[in-house]
N, C-alpha and C positions, 0 to 999 in steps of 0.2 A: 229277146227271151234271155232271163238269168238263170243259172244254174250254179249249184253248189257242187263241188268235186268229191271234196274231200274235207274230212275234220280230224286232225290228228292229234293227240297228246302225248308228250313223251315224260315220263316221271323216273327219275332214278332213284330208287331206294333199295333197303336191302331188310330183310328179316332174321335177327340174330337172336336165338332164345340162349341166356345164360344160365338158364336154372332149368333142372329136369322138371318134365310135368308129374304133379303129386296124383298118381291116381289110385292110391291104397291098394294095388295090387303087388306093384314091382317098386313103387316109391311111397314113402308113407305108411304104410300098411304096420311096420314093425317100429315107428317111432313112439316115443314116450309124448303122450297128450294128458298135461296136468289139468283136472278139471278144478273150477273155483265158482263158488255161490251157487250150487244147482239145487239146492232145495232137496226137499224129501222127493224121494224116486230118482233124483237125478244120476246119470250115468253117461259115460262115453265108451264107445266100441267102433270096430269095424265090422260091418254087419253086409248080408246080400243086398244088391240093390232093389229097394222096395217097388220101382215102375222101371224094370227095364224097358228100352225103347225109345224113340225118339231121338233128344239130345243126348241121352246117355243109356248105351247098351252095355256097360262094362258089367263084371259080376259083383264086383265089392265098392263100398263107399264108407265114409265115416258117417255116424249117428252121434248126435248129443239130445238127450231129453233133459228138459229142464223142468221142475217141479213149479206147482203153483205159489209155493212160498219161495221159490227162489229169489236172487237178486234180479235187478233189472238188466245187471251186466253179466250176468252168468255164461260162463263160457270155457274155453280151454287154451292154454298155452304150451308151444312146443319149443325145446332148446335144441332138439335133434335137426332143426330146421339148418341147411349149409348156410354160412355166411352169404349174403348177397348184396354186392356193391350195387347201389341202383343207378343205372344207366339209361339213356335214350332207347337202347335195344331191350328193357328189359322191365319199363316202370309202370307199363300197363298188366294189370293182374285181373285174370278172369277166372271165372269159378262156376260151377254148376249147382244149384240148391234145388231141395225139394222140402217143404215145409207145410205143416197143417195149420197154420197162420200165415196171414202176410204182415210182415213188419222187417224194421230196420237189420241187415245183416252186417256187421262190425267185421271187416277183414283189417290187422293191425300186425303192421311190421314194426318191429321195435330193433333199435332206432328205426324210425324217428319217434316212435311211441306216440302218434298223432291218431286220433280215429278217423277211419275211411269208410263210409256208409253207402251202401245201395239197398233197395227195398226190392224183396220179390213180389209180383202183381198176381200170381195163381198160387194155389194150395194143391199139395198133394200131386204135384208133377214137375218136371225138371224144368228150370229157368237158368238163363245166364246172366249173372251179375258182372259188374266191370269195377274196377278201382284204381283211380288215377294217382300213381305217386310221382308224375313227373314233377312235381314241386319238390322232391326231394332228392333228385339227382345228385349222386356225390355221396349220399350217405350209405354206410354199410349196415345190412340188417342181421341181427342173429338169431331172432326169434319170432316164431309165427303164432299170434294169437287169434282166435277165433269167436266171436260172439256173436251167434247165428239169429239169436232174438231179442235183440236190446230194445228196451222198453225206455221211452223218454221220463216216464213217472215211476210210479210203483208197481211192480209186476201185477198181474189180475188173473193170469191163466197159466197153466200148463203148455208146453208145447214140444214136440217130437221134430228134430231138423237133422235132414242128411246133405252131406255135401260130397264135392267129389271133380275129378279133374281141375285142379289147381294148375293154371299155367302163367308164365311170365313171357309178354309180350312187348315188342317195341313199337314205337310212335314212327311210322314212315314219314317221311319230308312232307308230303300231299298223297292221303289214301283217297283217293278219287271214287265216287261211287256212280255219277252218272254226267254225261255231257251230250247235250243235243244242240243242233243248228238248224235254222229254217228260215226263209223269205216270210217276213209279215210286211205286206204291203210292198214298198219298195225298200225295205231295210233288210239286213240280215241279223237276225237275233239269237245271241248265243246263250245257254243256260247251264251251268254247271254245280255239282255239289261235291262236298267232302265229307268224309267221316271223321278225320283228324288232321292236323297238320303240327308242325314241329319247326318253329321259329320261320313262319312264313311270312317273309316282306311283301309277295303278291304274286300276280300273275301278267305276263306278258301276251297280248293279244297280236299275233302275227298272221299276216294275208300275203296270199301269193295269187297271181294271175296265170303263172304257168307250172304250179305244183313243184319249184324248184327253188325259185328266188324268192324268200320271204321277208316280209319288212315289218318292222314293230308298227303298230297303228294305236296300242293304248297300253295302258296298265293299269290294273284293278289290285286295290290293297288285299290284301291275306289278313288273317286274325293272329298271326302270330303262332303261339303254342296254343292247342285246344282239342280236347276228344269230344266234343259237341258237333251235331252237322251243321254245316254252313252252306248257304246257298249264294250264289254268286250270277250275274248277269252282264249283259253288253249288248248294245245294239250299233250296229254300223250303219250309218246311213249315205256313208260316202261310195256307193255301187253304183256301176253303169250298167245299162241294158246290153245285152248281147256277149257279155264276158263272164267266163268261167272263174268263179273264185274258191280258193283253197283256203 
């Protein structure tokens, strides 16, 4: 009889936030956001949350109205944004958005003054978008630019766009989302997944028959630095009956 006693995963990580959350109630609500190319009826304001609940229960948020004759890149920029030295601890930017159209949302830190896009998938409800600035570690940003409804070509519609809760998080060395192990026939099968990795060379597979003395039996290559979900697996066929494995 074969039994698995234990699967243990040890990760050493830290979450350091080098920038306050921009919540438009205590931070960002009194900053000057300069509008550009909004078109007829375009405006920016800090307003009441149009859909409190779910992902966003706060009272206030930012709003940008873009006219149908606005430019495809209509948006706002803010120099009140504190200088941010981009590091591994703050290079992943997350923001809640609520739009009446589905389209690309461009959150641009300047420098590096490079477009960073994510797109909402629902309308008139809050959704979280993520922007990866890990390629710009070492850059110091002084300006925050938001283009919430950026068209690939000419603008064909007006839009009302809300955003809130901008926060700057880091990439942990390995952010593990699942880890399972089971006997499959006469073998042990391990499966695990990661949400993000930072400079990850790979994973050592270690095994013990006394839950104390572990030896390395395999090495699985990692994916370096990534914020996309990765799937891994390993099958150990060198197991014996009547031994408890960890």
